[in-house]
C-alpha distance (Angstrom), angle and dihedral (degrees) to the residues before:
residue distance angle dihedral
M1 . . .
S2 3.76 . .
I3 3.78 131.4 .
P4 3.81 110.3 -96.4
S5 3.77 116.8 -113.6
P6 3.79 125.1 -144.0
A7 3.79 88.0 -100.1
D8 3.83 90.6 58.7
L9 3.80 90.3 50.4
A10 3.82 91.8 50.8
R11 3.83 91.1 56.8
R12 3.79 92.7 61.5
P13 3.78 115.5 97.2
A14 3.78 116.5 -111.5
P15 3.79 115.1 -103.7
K16 3.80 114.7 -99.8
L17 3.77 117.4 -119.1
P18 3.79 118.3 -131.5
A19 3.77 113.6 -99.2
R20 3.79 117.8 -103.2
P21 3.75 117.7 -120.3
A22 3.78 112.6 -107.5
R23 3.79 118.3 -106.0
P24 3.75 115.0 -113.3
A25 3.78 114.8 -108.1
P26 3.82 114.4 -107.8
T27 3.76 112.3 -99.3
A28 3.77 126.9 -138.4
T29 3.83 92.3 -110.6
A30 3.79 92.4 54.6
A31 3.79 90.4 53.5
T32 3.79 93.4 52.1
T33 3.81 97.4 48.7
D34 3.77 121.1 65.9
S35 3.79 102.3 -117.1
R36 3.79 95.7 165.6
P37 3.80 116.5 119.3
P38 3.79 115.9 -108.4
L39 3.77 117.5 -90.4
P40 3.81 116.1 -98.7
P41 3.80 115.5 -106.6
R42 3.76 114.4 -86.7
P43 3.77 114.2 -103.6
K44 3.78 118.5 -116.5
P45 3.78 112.2 -92.3
A46 3.78 112.0 -90.8
L47 3.76 117.9 -103.8
T48 3.76 118.7 -105.6
A49 3.80 117.6 -118.8
E50 3.80 92.6 -100.3
E51 3.82 92.2 48.8
A52 3.81 92.1 46.7
I53 3.81 95.2 55.8
A54 3.80 95.7 36.7
P55 3.80 112.9 109.8
G56 3.79 111.6 -88.6
K57 3.80 122.7 -130.0
L58 3.79 114.9 -116.2
T59 3.78 121.2 -145.3
K60 3.79 121.3 -127.5
K61 3.82 90.9 -100.1
E62 3.81 94.4 53.6
H63 3.80 118.7 87.5
F64 3.81 114.9 -144.5
R65 3.79 99.2 -142.4
R66 3.82 95.4 46.9
T67 3.80 93.1 45.3
F68 3.82 93.3 44.5
L69 3.79 93.8 50.6
F70 3.81 92.7 44.7
G71 3.80 91.4 51.1
L72 3.79 93.1 43.8
R73 3.80 91.9 52.0
A74 3.80 91.4 48.3
S75 3.81 93.7 47.0
R76 3.76 119.5 102.0
M77 3.77 94.5 -131.6
H78 3.76 122.0 132.3
A79 3.79 114.3 -81.5
H80 3.81 92.1 -113.6
A81 3.81 91.5 57.3
R82 3.80 91.3 48.3
L83 3.81 90.8 48.3
V84 3.80 92.6 51.7
G85 3.82 89.3 45.7
H86 3.81 90.5 53.7
D87 3.79 91.5 49.2
L88 3.81 91.3 49.2
M89 3.80 91.1 49.5
W90 3.78 91.4 57.3
R91 3.81 89.4 52.2
A92 3.83 93.1 49.1
A93 3.78 132.4 79.0
H94 3.81 108.1 -86.7
A95 3.81 94.4 -135.9
T96 3.82 100.7 44.9
G97 3.80 109.4 17.3
R98 3.80 92.6 -127.1
I99 3.77 118.9 140.6
A100 3.79 113.0 -142.9
P101 3.81 114.2 -110.5
N102 3.81 92.1 -121.1
Q103 3.83 91.8 50.7
Q104 3.80 99.7 51.8
P105 3.81 106.4 139.1
S106 3.79 120.2 -133.1
L107 3.79 124.1 -137.0
E108 3.80 89.2 -101.4
T109 3.81 92.5 51.6
L110 3.81 92.0 50.2
A111 3.80 90.8 45.3
A112 3.80 91.7 52.7
A113 3.81 92.4 45.8
T114 3.80 95.5 48.6
G115 3.79 101.8 32.6
L116 3.80 92.1 -121.8
S117 3.77 127.7 124.4
T118 3.80 119.6 -102.5
G119 3.80 89.4 -109.0
Q120 3.79 91.6 54.4
V121 3.80 90.6 48.4
D122 3.81 90.4 49.8
V123 3.81 91.1 52.3
A124 3.82 90.7 45.7
L125 3.82 91.2 52.1
A126 3.80 90.4 49.2
T127 3.81 89.9 50.3
L128 3.80 92.6 49.2
H129 3.81 90.7 48.3
S130 3.81 95.5 46.6
R131 3.82 91.9 50.2
G132 3.80 94.5 48.3
W133 3.81 100.4 -107.7
L134 3.82 94.5 110.6
Q135 3.80 126.3 44.9
Y136 3.78 127.9 -169.3
R137 3.77 120.8 -149.7
A138 3.78 131.7 177.3
L139 3.79 118.3 -125.8
R140 3.79 111.2 -120.5
E141 3.78 102.2 -165.4
G142 3.76 142.0 22.7
P143 3.79 131.6 48.6
R144 3.82 91.7 -49.5
A145 3.81 96.5 50.1
G146 3.80 111.7 154.5
V147 3.81 94.6 23.4
R148 3.81 115.9 127.4
V149 3.79 113.2 -125.6
M150 3.79 131.7 -172.9
S151 3.77 127.3 -119.0
L152 3.77 127.8 174.6
A153 3.80 125.1 -123.8
I154 3.77 138.7 178.8
P155 3.82 111.6 -126.9
A156 3.81 113.9 -120.0
A157 3.82 93.9 -122.9
V158 3.80 91.7 52.0
L159 3.79 91.3 47.0
E160 3.82 90.4 53.8
H161 3.81 89.7 49.3
I162 3.81 91.9 49.7
R163 3.80 91.7 49.9
A164 3.80 91.7 48.4
S165 3.81 92.5 49.5
R166 3.80 91.6 48.4
T167 3.81 92.8 52.8
E168 3.81 91.0 49.2
Q169 3.80 93.4 49.5
A170 3.80 98.2 37.7
P171 3.81 107.2 124.3
D172 3.75 119.9 -143.7
R173 3.81 101.5 -104.9
R174 3.81 92.6 -170.6
A175 3.81 91.1 65.6
R176 3.81 92.4 74.1
């Protein structure tokens, strides 16, 4: 007995597949009744660009710092922007995300703290601002009136995504 070659294998007939059972013909009663499944619920209308980057409203049970850092880590922003966002969060108030007017970091301070160049920090700040993570506001009163200061925010679209992911992953704590 010899070892079969590929040519010997090609001469074999292909195996036959079993025949499929025929579908039953539609009856007259099936055509008259509506046997289609119900339509899925309509999704909520998508947010506009302005609504998506507008600051989201936290509930009383949600902590700003924890939610901000979770959303920032899950975002698909460049690593430099996330790094600058993390540094700004540690300079901000943990409950509101506001950075005190006398503790506003300069580009040089952020560059030294993160190890990035001032140009990279400037681009990272622009990215954070354009995506709704960083807000600028002008002070209206006090010795620094008119000065623009930074405050952190969680974009509304990201906040909705965080809430949805938390409800999907929430373990049943009563099962223990």
